[in-house]
MIPA-378631 format. One record per residue (C-alpha): residue number from 1; z negated, y, x. Coordinates in steps of 0.02 Angstrom, whole numbers, plus 32768, in hexadecimal, padded with zeros to 4 digits. Each point is the difference from the previous one (the first is absolute). Layout:
% residues N
NODE sero   c3   c2   c1
NODE  NUM    Z    Y    X
...
END
This chain:
% residues 107
NODE sero   c3   c2   c1
NODE    1 B369 1BA6 13CB
NODE    2 8004 80A1 804C
NODE    3 8042 80B4 7FCF
NODE    4 8014 8083 8088
NODE    5 7FE0 80BD 7FA2
NODE    6 8086 8054 8059
NODE    7 808A 7F8D 7FA4
NODE    8 7FBB 801D 7F54
NODE    9 8046 80A3 7FA9
NODE   10 7FA6 8068 7F81
NODE   11 8038 8008 7F49
NODE   12 7FDE 80A4 7FAB
NODE   13 7FAB 7FD6 7F58
NODE   14 7FBC 8097 7FC0
NODE   15 7FED 80A5 8031
NODE   16 7F9C 801B 8095
NODE   17 7FFE 7F3F 8009
NODE   18 804E 7F8C 8083
NODE   19 7FF0 7F38 7FFA
NODE   20 800E 7F83 8092
NODE   21 7FFA 7F48 7FD6
NODE   22 7FD6 7F9A 8092
NODE   23 7FD3 7F55 7FF7
NODE   24 7FE9 7F91 7F61
NODE   25 8009 7F57 7FA9
NODE   26 8003 7FB6 7F58
NODE   27 7F3B 8020 800A
NODE   28 7FE6 80A1 8045
NODE   29 8048 809D 804F
NODE   30 7FDF 808B 8080
NODE   31 8047 809F 7FD4
NODE   32 7FE9 80A2 8069
NODE   33 7FFE 80B5 7FA8
NODE   34 800B 80AC 8011
NODE   35 7FE2 8094 7F96
NODE   36 8009 80A8 8025
NODE   37 7F76 8081 7FD3
NODE   38 7FF5 8017 7F44
NODE   39 8050 7F73 7FD0
NODE   40 7FC4 7F90 7F78
NODE   41 800E 7F40 7FEA
NODE   42 7FF9 8005 7F34
NODE   43 7F8C 7F9C 7FA9
NODE   44 8042 7F5F 7FF0
NODE   45 7FD8 7F3C 7FFD
NODE   46 804D 7F4E 802F
NODE   47 7FD1 7F4C 7FE7
NODE   48 7FE3 800E 80CA
NODE   49 7F64 8007 8056
NODE   50 8011 8089 8081
NODE   51 7F93 8033 809C
NODE   52 8027 80B8 8052
NODE   53 7FD1 803C 80A8
NODE   54 8004 80B1 802F
NODE   55 804F 8007 80A0
NODE   56 8020 80C7 8019
NODE   57 7FBD 8089 7F87
NODE   58 7FA9 8026 7F6D
NODE   59 8014 7FD9 7F43
NODE   60 7FA0 7FF3 7F55
NODE   61 8006 7F50 7FBF
NODE   62 8002 7FF7 7F37
NODE   63 7FC6 7F54 7FAB
NODE   64 7FFE 8001 7F42
NODE   65 7F41 7FF2 7FB7
NODE   66 7FD0 8040 80BA
NODE   67 7FC8 809C 8052
NODE   68 8095 8040 8083
NODE   69 7FD3 7FE8 8099
NODE   70 802B 8060 80A9
NODE   71 8049 7F83 8092
NODE   72 8022 8028 80B1
NODE   73 8052 7FAA 808D
NODE   74 7FB1 7F5B 801B
NODE   75 7FC4 7FEF 7F4F
NODE   76 8048 7F7F 7F8E
NODE   77 8007 7FD5 7F3D
NODE   78 801B 7F56 7F9C
NODE   79 804A 800B 7F69
NODE   80 7FF8 7F5B 7F79
NODE   81 8091 7FC6 7FA5
NODE   82 8044 8080 7F6F
NODE   83 7F84 8091 801D
NODE   84 803D 80B2 7FF3
NODE   85 800A 804C 809D
NODE   86 8050 809F 805F
NODE   87 7FE2 8062 8090
NODE   88 8003 80C2 8027
NODE   89 8035 8037 80BB
NODE   90 7F84 8084 8049
NODE   91 8054 7FF8 80A2
NODE   92 80AB 7FA1 8044
NODE   93 7FC1 7F62 7FE2
NODE   94 8031 7F41 805D
NODE   95 7FD6 7F68 7FA2
NODE   96 8000 7F41 8009
NODE   97 8007 7FA3 7F64
NODE   98 800E 7F40 7FEE
NODE   99 801D 7FA5 7F66
NODE  100 7FE7 7F64 7FB5
NODE  101 8062 7FAB 7FC8
NODE  102 8094 8054 8056
NODE  103 8056 809A 7F99
NODE  104 80B6 7FCE 7FC9
NODE  105 8027 80AF 7FC9
NODE  106 7FE1 8045 80B8
NODE  107 808E 7F9B 8047
END
């Protein structure tokens, strides 16, 4: 399977937040996100494990019970299942998130 990014469209999912679902199967999902400067990914949790990679920009990553961390392009984060987490965007941000299993609520 392959997915051409140009063939996929972003969907507005919040104020200053766009999401583009790329390749996925029942077990894994690849998602591209764009956030405008100042946008907030509110604290939330889900049963999926998540790895995020910062493609562009700077954000503050928040995880319940841990100190906030500033992440820049090239940095990554791992979110275990059912852990509260969120972000605040210091600049415009582009992320690649990978979930396992896939997020049915995204399609």
